[in-house]
C-alpha positions, 0 to 999 in steps of 0.5 A: 463846796470844800472839795479839798477837804473831801480829797484829804478825807478820802486819802486819809480814810481810804489810802493811808488807812488801806481800807477799801470798804471806806471808798464806798462812802465817798463815791457816786454810783458808776464811779470810774478811774482813768489812769495813765491813758490805759482806759477806764477802770471800775471801782470794783476793778480798782478794789481788786487790783489796788488794795491787794498791792497796798496790803503787801507794802510795809511802812506805807506812806501816802502824802498829798503834796498840794491840793487845790480846787476850782471855784465851785469845787467840781474839780480838784487837782492833787499832787501826791507821793507814795512810798513803802517797802514790799513785804517779801513774804507777802509779795514773793521773792524777786519782787522789787523791795521798795516803791516810791512814786508820785503823780497827779489826780484830777477829781470830779465831784457832784454837787452833793460831794460824791466823787464821780470820776478821777484821772490819775497820772503817775510820774513818768520820770520815776517809771523810766528810772525803774525800767533803766535800773532793771535793764542795767542790773 
């Protein structure tokens, strides 16, 4: 199974296109996300939280820096980067104006190519820089 291609297609059709409805084609029933150790997030919660944020970003860019899979394609690792500018009219005054972050995702696939689960970790270094800037401004 070419799971690298599945991840590339998912990122193009769902994230880059900012199309929350396209995600349903890629995932198995019961799909969930674990992120930054904060517990498990359901697909419904991810759609409710993630896509409204993406809709407030102008010049949104999602880049896959590196993607590779294990021998049978059941696991894929991706290293990615997100960039964009918040539209103040959509986000409200006083919000951060620019978003840049990177991270890694481990994707778990069934034999039929449906996504079962993903573990997402964002770059701690970038998070610490944003906190530092807020504390010192």
